[in-house]
N, C-alpha and C positions, 0 to 999 in steps of 0.2 A: 753674632750680632756685632755690627760696626759701631764703634764710638766715634763721635765727632769731637775734634779739638775745638777750643773756643774760637780760634782764628778761622776755622772752616765752617763755623755755623752761619746761617743767614743773619742779616742784620734785623734786630727787633725794633718794632715801633716804640716810640717814646709817648707817654701819656701827657706830657707837659710841654712839649716843644713842637713848633711847626713842622709839617711834613707834607710832601706832594703825593696826592692819591689819584688813582685811576679807578673809577667805579663803572662797571658795565651793567646795563639793565635790559630786559626785554621790553620792547615797545618803543613808542615814539614820545619823546619829551620835548616840547617846543623850547627853542633857545631863550625865549623870554623868561624862563625860570632860572636863568643863571644867577640873577641878583638874590633870589630866594635861597639858592643853594650855595651860599657864601662865595659868589663870583666864579664858580667853576665854569670851565669851558664846556659847552654842550655840543657834541658832534653825533649826528645821526647817520647810521650806516644801513644800507639795505633799502628796501622799498618795493617797487613794482612787482617783482617776481620772487623776492626773498623777504622773509620776516625782518621787520625793522629792529635794530639794536641801537641803543643810545649809549655813548661814552661820556662821562663826566670826568674832567681832569683839572686839578688845580691844587694850590697850596692851602691847607687848612691849619688854623692856629694850634689845635690840639685835638685830642680824641673826643673831647665834648662836642666840638664843631663837626667832627666826622659823624658822630651819633646823630646830630641834628639833621645832617643831610640825609642819612640812612632812614631816619624817622619820617622825613618828608616824603621820601620815595615810598616808603611803606604806606603812609596816609593816602598817596595818590594811586595805590594799587599796582605799582610797577615792580615786578619781581627782579630781585638781584641776580646777576650772573656771576659777578666777581667784584671783589674789593682788593686792590693792590696798592701797597705803599711803595712808592717808587724811590725814595731816598731815606727810609727809615734807619736809625741807628740806635744802638744801645749804649753809645758813649756820649756823655753829657759834654765832654770836652770838644767834640766835633760840632756842637750846635753853635 
């Protein structure tokens, strides 16, 4: 079993500080939902011959805001493909 040193571990999200997230969902979500989803940018990929996938990307104030976005997607019946923190850190000094 390989152990990871603290410096080689991936950054951890912070519960209390802003972070940029990329959320992918199956299906089409109209760009008009951006305001309801904390101003995240809505990009739709696919269409005519391939299934549509929607990508949401933006900076959220904290994990409570992230939970709000995910709950809205759940309420709309849109299945999550992935949630990725693009700049998460476990160091308060870097915030």
